[in-house]
Backbone as a printed PyTorch tensor [residue, N CA C, xyz], in Angstrom:
tensor([[[ -6.7990,  13.1070, -14.0590],
         [ -6.4100,  11.8940, -14.5700],
         [ -5.7200,  12.0480, -15.5940]],

        [[ -5.6100,  13.0620, -16.4820],
         [ -5.0720,  12.8300, -18.0010],
         [ -3.3520,  12.9650, -17.1410]],

        [[ -2.7850,  13.4020, -16.0870],
         [ -1.6090,  13.1030, -15.7780],
         [ -1.0790,  11.8550, -15.4210]],

        [[ -1.8640,  11.1230, -15.3290],
         [ -1.6190,   9.5320, -14.9900],
         [ -1.5870,   8.9760, -16.4410]],

        [[ -0.2470,   8.9150, -16.9120],
         [  0.0200,   8.3520, -17.8950],
         [  1.4490,   7.8170, -18.1040]],

        [[  1.4200,   6.8310, -19.1990],
         [  3.1830,   6.0980, -19.2270],
         [  4.2760,   7.3500, -19.2250]],

        [[  5.1690,   7.0590, -18.6660],
         [  5.6840,   5.7960, -18.3250],
         [  5.5290,   5.5740, -16.6830]],

        [[  4.9100,   4.2000, -16.7610],
         [  4.4200,   3.7670, -15.4240],
         [  5.3240,   3.5560, -14.2900]],

        [[  5.3190,   3.6820, -13.2220],
         [  6.1240,   3.2970, -12.0480],
         [  6.0760,   1.8380, -11.7360]],

        [[  7.2160,   1.2750, -11.6440],
         [  7.2510,  -0.3120, -10.9770],
         [  6.5680,  -0.4830,  -9.9200]],

        [[  6.4630,   0.5030,  -8.9890],
         [  5.9500,   0.1810,  -7.7760],
         [  5.0570,   1.6620,  -7.4710]],

        [[  3.8960,   1.5580,  -6.9090],
         [  3.0810,   2.7730,  -6.5130],
         [  2.6820,   2.3030,  -5.1300]],

        [[  2.9240,   3.1590,  -4.1690],
         [  2.3380,   2.9740,  -2.8260],
         [  1.5660,   4.2040,  -2.2820]],

        [[  0.4070,   4.2180,  -1.8420],
         [ -0.4590,   5.0800,  -1.4950],
         [ -0.8550,   4.8700,  -0.1600]],

        [[ -1.6050,   6.0060,   0.4090],
         [ -2.3000,   5.7290,   1.8130],
         [ -3.5800,   6.6910,   1.9700]],

        [[ -4.3320,   6.0420,   2.7490],
         [ -5.6260,   6.6880,   2.8450],
         [ -6.8290,   6.5470,   1.6900]],

        [[ -7.8500,   6.7240,   2.1820],
         [ -8.8960,   6.4010,   1.2640],
         [ -9.1360,   7.3670,   0.0160]],

        [[ -8.3840,   8.5920,   0.1220],
         [ -8.4900,   9.4960,  -0.8170],
         [ -7.9390,   9.1770,  -2.2180]],

        [[ -6.7260,   8.8830,  -1.9210],
         [ -5.8400,   8.1050,  -2.8990],
         [ -6.0790,   6.6370,  -3.5480]],

        [[ -7.0470,   6.0010,  -2.9930],
         [ -7.3500,   4.8000,  -3.2060],
         [ -7.7640,   4.6370,  -4.9070]],

        [[ -8.6200,   5.5570,  -5.2840],
         [ -9.1760,   5.6990,  -6.5430],
         [ -7.9300,   5.9390,  -7.6210]],

        [[ -6.7810,   6.7360,  -7.1610],
         [ -5.8640,   6.9310,  -8.0540],
         [ -4.8940,   5.8120,  -8.4600]],

        [[ -4.7600,   4.8480,  -7.1640],
         [ -4.0560,   3.5910,  -7.0720],
         [ -4.6960,   2.5990,  -8.0620]],

        [[ -6.1030,   2.6390,  -7.9800],
         [ -6.8290,   1.7690,  -8.9590],
         [ -6.6870,   2.0790, -10.5710]],

        [[ -6.5810,   3.5640, -10.6930],
         [ -6.4000,   3.9110, -11.9340],
         [ -5.0550,   3.4580, -12.5760]],

        [[ -4.1410,   3.8900, -11.6900],
         [ -2.4380,   3.4190, -12.1330],
         [ -2.7920,   2.1220, -12.6110]],

        [[ -3.1010,   1.1800, -11.4500],
         [ -2.9590,  -0.4790, -11.8160],
         [ -3.7710,  -0.7980, -13.1570]],

        [[ -4.7250,   0.1100, -13.3330],
         [ -5.8250,  -0.6250, -14.6040],
         [ -5.0040,  -0.0210, -15.8330]],

        [[ -4.5270,   1.4430, -15.9280],
         [ -3.9940,   2.0540, -16.9000],
         [ -2.6690,   1.2890, -17.3560]],

        [[ -1.6440,   0.6760, -16.2120],
         [ -0.5000,   0.1810, -16.6370],
         [ -0.7070,  -1.4090, -16.8410]],

        [[ -1.6900,  -1.8040, -17.1050],
         [ -2.1870,  -3.0950, -17.4200],
         [ -1.5140,  -4.1770, -16.1310]],

        [[ -1.4740,  -3.6980, -14.9660],
         [ -0.9860,  -4.4550, -13.7870],
         [  0.3340,  -4.8790, -13.9830]],

        [[  1.2180,  -3.7190, -14.9330],
         [  2.5430,  -3.4510, -14.6670],
         [  3.1120,  -3.1620, -13.3200]],

        [[  2.3670,  -2.1460, -13.0120],
         [  2.6450,  -1.3040, -11.6760],
         [  2.2310,  -2.3040, -10.4430]],

        [[  3.2440,  -2.2370,  -9.4560],
         [  2.7830,  -2.9710,  -8.2650],
         [  2.2680,  -2.2620,  -7.4260]],

        [[  0.8780,  -2.2190,  -7.1740],
         [  0.0310,  -1.4600,  -6.1820],
         [  0.0030,  -1.7630,  -4.5590]],

        [[  0.6100,  -0.8420,  -3.8630],
         [  0.3560,  -1.0730,  -2.5450],
         [ -0.5490,   0.0620,  -1.6890]],

        [[ -1.5150,  -0.4790,  -1.0930],
         [ -2.0770,   0.5630,  -0.1760],
         [ -1.9630,   0.4030,   1.1540]],

        [[ -1.6890,   1.5050,   1.8790],
         [ -1.5530,   1.3190,   3.4430],
         [ -2.6660,   2.1010,   3.9340]],

        [[ -3.2780,   1.6270,   5.0380],
         [ -4.5360,   1.7060,   5.8600],
         [ -5.7770,   1.3150,   4.9330]],

        [[ -7.0650,   1.3650,   5.5490],
         [ -7.9830,   0.8520,   5.0450],
         [ -8.4440,   1.8600,   3.9500]],

        [[ -8.5610,   1.2240,   2.4560],
         [ -8.8340,   1.8060,   1.3820],
         [-10.3400,   2.3050,   1.2220]],

        [[-11.3470,   1.5190,   1.9030],
         [-12.6840,   1.3320,   1.8520],
         [-13.1420,   1.0050,   0.5080]],

        [[-12.5990,   0.2940,  -0.0990],
         [-12.8390,  -0.4970,  -1.0960],
         [-12.1180,  -1.8600,  -1.2540]],

        [[-12.5660,  -2.7630,  -2.3820],
         [-12.2120,  -3.8930,  -1.7900],
         [-10.8220,  -4.1470,  -1.8610]],

        [[ -9.9090,  -5.1650,  -0.9860],
         [ -8.7570,  -5.3470,  -1.0230],
         [ -7.9430,  -5.8010,  -2.7090]],

        [[ -8.9240,  -6.4400,  -3.1520],
         [ -8.4410,  -7.1720,  -4.4620],
         [ -8.3470,  -5.8970,  -5.6280]],

        [[ -8.5060,  -4.7480,  -5.2060],
         [ -8.3630,  -3.7080,  -6.2880],
         [ -6.6870,  -3.4840,  -6.2090]],

        [[ -6.3150,  -3.9010,  -5.2770],
         [ -4.6160,  -3.4130,  -5.2230],
         [ -3.7000,  -4.8190,  -5.1300]],

        [[ -2.5520,  -4.9500,  -5.2630],
         [ -1.8680,  -6.0650,  -5.3360],
         [ -1.3970,  -6.3050,  -3.8270]],

        [[ -1.1660,  -5.4600,  -3.0250],
         [ -0.9650,  -5.4750,  -1.4990],
         [ -1.7920,  -4.2570,  -0.8490]],

        [[ -2.3380,  -4.8790,   0.2890],
         [ -2.9330,  -3.8320,   1.2960],
         [ -2.3040,  -4.1420,   2.7660]],

        [[ -1.7710,  -2.9040,   3.4240],
         [ -1.1120,  -3.1300,   4.6340],
         [ -2.0880,  -2.0800,   5.4250]],

        [[ -2.6470,  -2.7360,   6.6690],
         [ -3.5170,  -2.0790,   7.3630],
         [ -3.1880,  -2.3130,   8.9550]],

        [[ -3.7240,  -1.6570,   9.7550],
         [ -3.3670,  -1.9740,  11.1570],
         [ -4.5130,  -3.1370,  11.6800]],

        [[ -4.1080,  -3.8430,  12.4680],
         [ -4.8740,  -4.8580,  13.0310],
         [ -6.0630,  -4.5570,  13.5640]],

        [[ -6.2260,  -3.4450,  13.8490],
         [ -7.7430,  -2.9830,  14.4170],
         [ -8.5380,  -2.7990,  13.2930]],

        [[ -8.0660,  -2.8260,  12.1770],
         [ -9.1200,  -2.6980,  10.8990],
         [ -9.6510,  -4.0140,  10.5700]],

        [[ -9.3440,  -4.9890,  11.2180],
         [-10.0240,  -6.3340,  11.0530],
         [-10.1150,  -6.8360,   9.5320]],

        [[ -9.2740,  -6.3230,   8.4710],
         [ -9.3650,  -6.5600,   7.1060],
         [ -8.5010,  -7.8250,   6.6960]],

        [[ -9.0860,  -8.6940,   5.9160],
         [ -8.2420,  -9.9500,   5.5100],
         [ -8.5550, -10.0550,   4.0960]],

        [[ -7.3760, -11.0710,   3.7490],
         [ -7.4470, -11.3170,   2.2400],
         [ -6.1560, -11.8250,   1.9640]],

        [[ -5.8890, -12.1550,   0.8440],
         [ -4.9080, -13.3550,   0.3510],
         [ -3.7320, -11.8900,   0.2950]],

        [[ -4.2670, -10.7990,  -0.2360],
         [ -2.7950,  -9.7030,  -0.2670],
         [ -3.0530,  -8.6330,   0.9470]],

        [[ -3.5060,  -9.1230,   2.0870],
         [ -3.8440,  -8.3610,   2.9580],
         [ -2.7410,  -8.6270,   4.1240]],

        [[ -1.8610,  -7.2510,   4.5530],
         [ -0.9260,  -8.0080,   5.7420],
         [ -1.2840,  -6.7880,   6.8510]],

        [[ -1.4810,  -7.5940,   7.9100],
         [ -1.9440,  -6.8730,   9.1700],
         [ -0.8090,  -6.6170,   9.9520]],

        [[ -0.8060,  -5.3310,  10.4140],
         [  0.2480,  -4.7570,  11.1610],
         [ -0.1080,  -4.3760,  12.6870]],

        [[  0.7420,  -4.4750,  13.5970],
         [  0.3450,  -3.6690,  14.9080],
         [  1.1680,  -2.5770,  14.8390]],

        [[  0.2930,  -1.1810,  14.9740],
         [  0.9870,   0.1240,  14.9690],
         [  1.1940,   0.6110,  13.3630]],

        [[  1.8300,   1.6690,  13.3420],
         [  2.1510,   2.0850,  11.9220],
         [  3.3820,   1.6240,  11.6220]],

        [[  3.1910,   1.4770,   9.9330],
         [  4.4480,   0.8140,   9.6560],
         [  5.4000,   2.1620,   9.4490]],

        [[  6.7670,   1.7280,   9.8990],
         [  7.8180,   2.8370,  10.1010],
         [  9.1890,   2.0060,   9.6540]],

        [[  9.8940,   2.9350,   9.3200],
         [ 11.3090,   2.6530,   9.0320],
         [ 12.2780,   2.9990,  10.4150]],

        [[ 13.0230,   1.7860,  10.7700],
         [ 14.0470,   2.2940,  11.8400],
         [ 15.4280,   1.9750,  11.2270]],

        [[ 16.3480,   2.7180,  11.7770],
         [ 17.6900,   2.5220,  11.2960],
         [ 18.3380,   1.4510,  11.9100]],

        [[ 19.3090,   1.0490,  11.2050],
         [ 20.0880,  -0.2390,  11.9350],
         [ 20.5170,   0.0140,  13.2690]],

        [[ 21.2250,   1.4530,  13.4000],
         [ 21.6450,   2.0370,  14.4310],
         [ 20.8420,   1.9530,  15.7100]],

        [[ 19.5050,   2.3110,  15.6800],
         [ 18.5630,   2.3000,  16.5480],
         [ 18.0810,   0.8830,  16.9110]],

        [[ 17.9020,  -0.0530,  15.9530],
         [ 17.6750,  -1.5290,  16.4150],
         [ 18.6960,  -2.1010,  17.0690]],

        [[ 20.0360,  -1.7810,  16.6860],
         [ 20.9760,  -2.3680,  17.4460],
         [ 21.1540,  -1.8760,  19.0540]],

        [[ 21.0010,  -0.6140,  19.1190],
         [ 21.0120,   0.1850,  20.4160],
         [ 19.5400,  -0.5570,  21.1480]],

        [[ 18.6370,  -0.8380,  20.7300],
         [ 17.2510,  -1.3680,  21.4470],
         [ 17.6810,  -3.0280,  21.9640]],

        [[ 18.4180,  -3.4670,  21.1710],
         [ 18.7500,  -4.7940,  21.3490],
         [ 19.6270,  -5.1590,  22.4000]],

        [[ 20.5210,  -4.1030,  22.6540],
         [ 21.3610,  -4.3460,  23.8190],
         [ 20.7990,  -3.9910,  25.1990]]])
């Protein structure tokens, strides 16, 4: 925990329940200056984070919860253009 010290990042993205405690710690120690995003069900209240991104099947709701179908992923613009054709 001593390694979690300023300077704080602007954005903190974590995934899985094991990292949820660290995300909460960064949010608290940064006085809310770090925007925390948690991917997958953190098994704690979603209000512990600025945003939670979960698969639809987790059935989690809340004002800061984004539900997605499948896993979040990045697709290059080339692949998207090819798929659209």
